[in-house]
LONU-78890 format. One record per residue: residue number from 1; chain; x negated, y, z of N, C-alpha, C, O in turn. Coordinates in Angstrom, 1 decimal. Layout:
i:ch:npx:npy:npz:capx:capy:capz:cpx:cpy:cpz:opx:opy:opz
NUM:A:X:Y:Z:X:Y:Z:X:Y:Z:X:Y:Z $
...
//
This chain:
i:ch:npx:npy:npz:capx:capy:capz:cpx:cpy:cpz:opx:opy:opz
1:A:31.8:-178.4:-0.6:32.7:-177.9:1.2:31.8:-177.2:1.8:31.9:-176.1:2.3 $
2:A:30.3:-178.3:1.8:29.7:-178.1:3.1:28.8:-176.5:2.5:28.0:-175.8:3.2 $
3:A:29.0:-176.3:1.5:28.4:-175.2:0.9:29.0:-174.3:1.2:28.3:-173.4:1.6 $
4:A:30.3:-174.0:1.1:31.6:-173.0:1.3:30.9:-172.7:2.9:30.0:-171.9:3.5 $
5:A:32.0:-173.9:3.2:31.2:-173.8:5.3:30.4:-172.7:5.7:30.6:-171.6:6.2 $
6:A:29.0:-173.4:5.1:27.8:-172.7:5.0:27.8:-171.3:5.0:27.5:-170.6:6.0 $
7:A:28.6:-170.8:3.1:28.5:-169.2:3.1:29.5:-168.7:3.9:29.3:-167.5:4.1 $
8:A:30.7:-169.3:4.6:31.4:-168.5:5.4:30.5:-167.9:6.9:30.2:-166.8:7.3 $
9:A:30.4:-169.2:7.3:29.5:-169.0:8.6:28.5:-167.6:8.8:28.5:-166.6:9.6 $
10:A:27.7:-168.0:7.4:26.9:-166.2:7.1:27.4:-165.3:7.1:27.0:-164.2:7.7 $
11:A:29.0:-165.4:6.2:29.9:-164.0:6.3:29.8:-163.8:7.6:29.0:-162.9:8.1 $
12:A:30.9:-165.1:8.5:30.8:-164.7:9.7:30.2:-163.7:10.4:30.7:-162.7:11.0 $
13:A:28.9:-164.0:10.3:27.5:-163.5:11.4:27.8:-162.1:10.8:28.0:-161.1:11.6 $
14:A:27.9:-162.0:9.2:27.7:-160.3:8.7:28.5:-159.4:9.2:28.2:-158.5:9.9 $
15:A:29.7:-159.8:8.8:31.0:-158.8:8.3:31.2:-158.7:10.0:31.5:-157.5:10.3 $
16:A:31.0:-159.8:11.4:31.5:-159.8:12.3:30.6:-159.1:13.6:30.9:-158.8:14.7 $
17:A:29.3:-159.0:12.7:28.3:-158.3:13.8:27.6:-159.1:14.5:26.8:-158.7:15.4 $
18:A:27.9:-160.6:14.3:28.1:-161.9:15.3:26.0:-161.8:15.7:25.4:-162.8:15.5 $
19:A:25.4:-160.6:16.0:24.2:-160.6:16.4:23.5:-162.6:17.1:23.9:-163.7:17.5 $
20:A:22.3:-161.8:16.7:21.5:-163.2:17.8:22.6:-164.0:17.2:23.2:-163.0:17.0 $
21:A:23.4:-164.9:16.7:23.8:-166.2:15.8:23.1:-166.3:14.9:22.6:-165.5:14.3 $
22:A:23.1:-168.0:14.7:22.7:-168.5:13.1:23.7:-169.3:13.2:23.9:-169.7:14.3 $
23:A:24.7:-169.8:11.8:25.4:-170.6:10.7:25.2:-172.0:11.7:26.3:-172.6:11.8 $
24:A:24.3:-172.5:12.3:24.5:-173.5:13.3:24.8:-173.7:14.8:24.9:-174.6:15.6 $
25:A:24.9:-172.2:14.6:25.6:-171.9:16.3:27.3:-172.0:16.1:27.9:-172.3:17.1 $
26:A:27.8:-171.8:15.2:29.0:-172.0:14.7:29.5:-173.4:14.5:28.9:-174.0:13.7 $
27:A:30.7:-174.3:15.2:31.1:-175.4:15.2:32.3:-175.4:14.1:33.2:-174.7:14.2 $
28:A:32.0:-176.3:13.2:32.9:-176.4:12.0:34.6:-176.6:12.3:35.6:-176.4:11.7 $
29:A:34.2:-176.9:13.4:36.2:-177.2:14.2:36.2:-176.3:15.4:37.2:-176.3:16.1 $
30:A:35.4:-175.8:15.5:35.6:-174.9:16.8:36.9:-173.3:16.6:36.8:-172.4:15.8 $
31:A:37.5:-173.4:17.4:38.3:-172.6:17.6:37.8:-170.8:17.4:37.0:-170.3:18.3 $
32:A:38.2:-169.9:16.1:37.7:-168.8:16.1:38.2:-167.6:16.9:37.7:-166.4:17.0 $
33:A:39.2:-168.1:17.4:39.7:-166.9:18.5:39.8:-167.8:20.0:39.6:-169.0:20.1 $
34:A:40.0:-166.9:20.8:40.2:-167.2:22.2:39.0:-168.3:22.5:37.9:-168.0:22.1 $
35:A:39.1:-169.4:23.0:38.1:-170.1:23.9:36.8:-170.4:22.4:35.9:-171.3:22.6 $
36:A:36.8:-169.9:21.8:35.7:-170.5:20.1:34.9:-169.4:20.4:34.5:-169.3:21.6 $
37:A:34.6:-168.4:19.4:34.2:-167.7:19.1:34.4:-166.5:19.7:33.6:-165.5:19.6 $
38:A:35.5:-166.6:20.5:36.2:-165.5:21.1:36.1:-163.9:20.0:35.5:-162.8:20.2 $
39:A:37.0:-164.3:19.0:37.2:-163.2:18.2:38.5:-162.8:18.7:39.2:-163.4:19.5 $
40:A:38.6:-161.8:18.2:40.1:-160.5:18.8:40.9:-160.2:17.4:40.7:-160.6:16.2 $
41:A:42.0:-159.4:17.9:42.6:-158.5:16.5:42.1:-158.0:15.6:42.6:-158.2:14.4 $
42:A:40.7:-157.2:15.8:40.1:-156.1:15.0:39.2:-157.1:13.7:39.1:-156.9:12.5 $
43:A:38.6:-158.1:14.5:37.4:-159.2:14.2:38.9:-160.3:13.1:38.3:-160.8:12.2 $
44:A:40.1:-160.5:13.0:40.8:-161.3:12.0:41.4:-160.0:10.7:41.8:-160.2:9.6 $
45:A:41.4:-158.7:11.4:41.8:-158.2:10.6:40.5:-157.6:9.0:40.7:-157.1:7.9 $
46:A:38.9:-158.2:10.1:38.2:-158.2:9.1:38.2:-159.1:8.1:38.1:-159.0:6.8 $
47:A:38.2:-160.3:9.1:38.2:-161.7:8.2:39.5:-161.4:6.8:39.4:-161.9:5.7 $
48:A:40.6:-160.4:7.0:41.4:-160.7:6.0:41.1:-159.8:4.8:41.8:-159.9:3.8 $
49:A:40.2:-158.8:4.9:39.0:-158.0:4.1:38.2:-158.7:3.0:38.3:-158.8:1.8 $
50:A:37.4:-159.3:4.0:36.5:-160.2:3.7:37.0:-161.7:2.8:36.5:-161.9:1.7 $
51:A:37.6:-162.1:3.3:38.7:-162.9:2.1:39.0:-162.7:0.8:38.7:-163.4:-0.2 $
52:A:39.6:-161.7:1.0:40.2:-160.5:-0.8:39.4:-160.1:-1.4:39.4:-160.3:-2.6 $
53:A:37.9:-159.4:-0.6:36.6:-158.8:-1.5:36.1:-160.3:-1.9:36.0:-160.6:-3.1 $
54:A:35.8:-161.2:-1.0:34.7:-162.2:-1.9:35.7:-163.3:-2.6:35.4:-163.6:-3.7 $
55:A:36.9:-164.0:-1.9:37.6:-164.6:-3.0:39.2:-164.6:-3.6:39.9:-165.6:-4.0 $
56:A:39.3:-163.0:-3.4:40.2:-163.0:-4.0:41.8:-163.8:-3.5:42.7:-164.3:-4.1 $
57:A:41.5:-163.7:-2.4:43.0:-164.7:-1.5:43.6:-163.4:-1.0:42.7:-162.5:-0.7 $
58:A:44.8:-163.0:-0.7:45.3:-161.8:0.1:46.4:-162.5:1.2:47.5:-163.0:0.7 $
59:A:46.2:-162.5:2.3:47.5:-162.9:3.4:47.9:-161.6:3.3:47.4:-160.5:3.3 $
60:A:49.4:-162.2:3.3:50.4:-161.6:3.5:50.8:-161.2:4.8:50.5:-160.2:5.5 $
61:A:51.3:-162.1:5.1:51.7:-162.5:6.5:51.1:-162.9:8.0:51.2:-164.1:8.4 $
62:A:50.5:-161.9:8.9:50.0:-162.2:9.7:50.3:-163.3:10.9:50.0:-163.3:12.1 $
63:A:50.9:-164.1:10.2:51.1:-165.9:11.0:50.8:-166.7:10.3:50.4:-167.8:10.6 $
64:A:50.9:-166.2:9.2:49.7:-167.2:8.3:48.1:-167.4:8.6:47.4:-168.5:8.8 $
65:A:47.7:-166.0:8.5:46.7:-166.0:9.1:46.1:-166.4:10.3:44.9:-166.7:10.6 $
66:A:47.3:-166.6:11.0:46.5:-167.4:12.4:46.7:-168.8:12.3:46.8:-169.4:13.3 $
67:A:46.7:-169.2:11.3:46.9:-171.0:10.5:46.0:-170.9:10.0:45.1:-171.7:10.1 $
68:A:45.8:-169.8:9.1:44.2:-170.2:8.4:43.0:-169.9:9.1:41.9:-170.1:8.5 $
69:A:42.9:-169.5:10.4:41.7:-168.7:11.1:41.6:-169.9:12.2:40.9:-170.0:13.2 $
70:A:42.5:-170.9:11.9:41.6:-172.0:12.9:40.4:-171.8:13.7:40.1:-171.5:14.9 $
71:A:39.5:-172.3:12.2:38.5:-172.4:12.8:37.8:-172.3:11.5:38.6:-172.1:10.6 $
72:A:36.3:-172.3:11.0:36.1:-172.4:9.7:36.6:-173.5:8.9:37.4:-173.4:8.1 $
73:A:35.9:-174.9:9.3:36.4:-175.8:8.2:38.1:-175.7:7.9:38.4:-176.1:6.7 $
74:A:39.2:-175.2:8.6:40.4:-174.4:7.9:40.3:-173.8:7.0:40.7:-174.2:5.9 $
75:A:39.7:-172.1:7.0:39.0:-171.6:6.6:39.1:-172.1:5.1:40.0:-171.9:4.2 $
76:A:37.7:-172.7:5.1:37.3:-173.4:4.0:37.6:-174.3:3.4:37.1:-174.6:2.3 $
77:A:39.0:-175.2:4.1:39.8:-176.1:3.1:40.6:-174.9:2.3:40.5:-174.7:1.1 $
78:A:41.6:-174.0:3.4:42.5:-172.8:1.9:41.6:-171.9:1.3:41.8:-171.5:0.1 $
79:A:40.5:-171.4:1.9:39.7:-171.0:0.5:39.7:-172.1:-0.7:40.4:-172.1:-1.7 $
80:A:38.9:-172.9:-0.3:38.7:-173.5:-1.7:40.2:-174.3:-2.5:40.0:-175.1:-3.4 $
81:A:41.5:-174.1:-2.1:42.8:-174.4:-2.7:43.0:-172.8:-3.3:43.1:-172.8:-4.5 $
82:A:43.1:-171.7:-2.6:42.9:-170.6:-3.0:42.3:-169.6:-3.7:42.6:-168.5:-4.1 $
83:A:41.6:-170.2:-3.7:40.7:-169.0:-4.0:40.9:-168.5:-5.6:40.9:-169.5:-6.4 $
84:A:41.0:-166.9:-6.1:40.5:-166.7:-7.5:39.2:-165.7:-7.9:39.1:-164.7:-8.6 $
85:A:38.3:-166.4:-7.1:37.0:-165.6:-7.4:35.9:-166.8:-7.1:34.7:-166.6:-7.2 $
//
């Protein structure tokens, strides 16, 4: 799971153009939206596309995305249980 978490952090930095950030700067349990990384709805769309391309996971319900994208740890858990790639 630690490998997946590190991989996700690297992908977040790349896909969302989080310049000047390193994987260690992202807390596994910090909120991705709001007070944590401060991501917005455009970022959420980018995450949905990334999950589909990288892991074969399609998120059809935006409300489900809100739960899945709570933190890097929650994303990693969801991906490990639902990935097709």
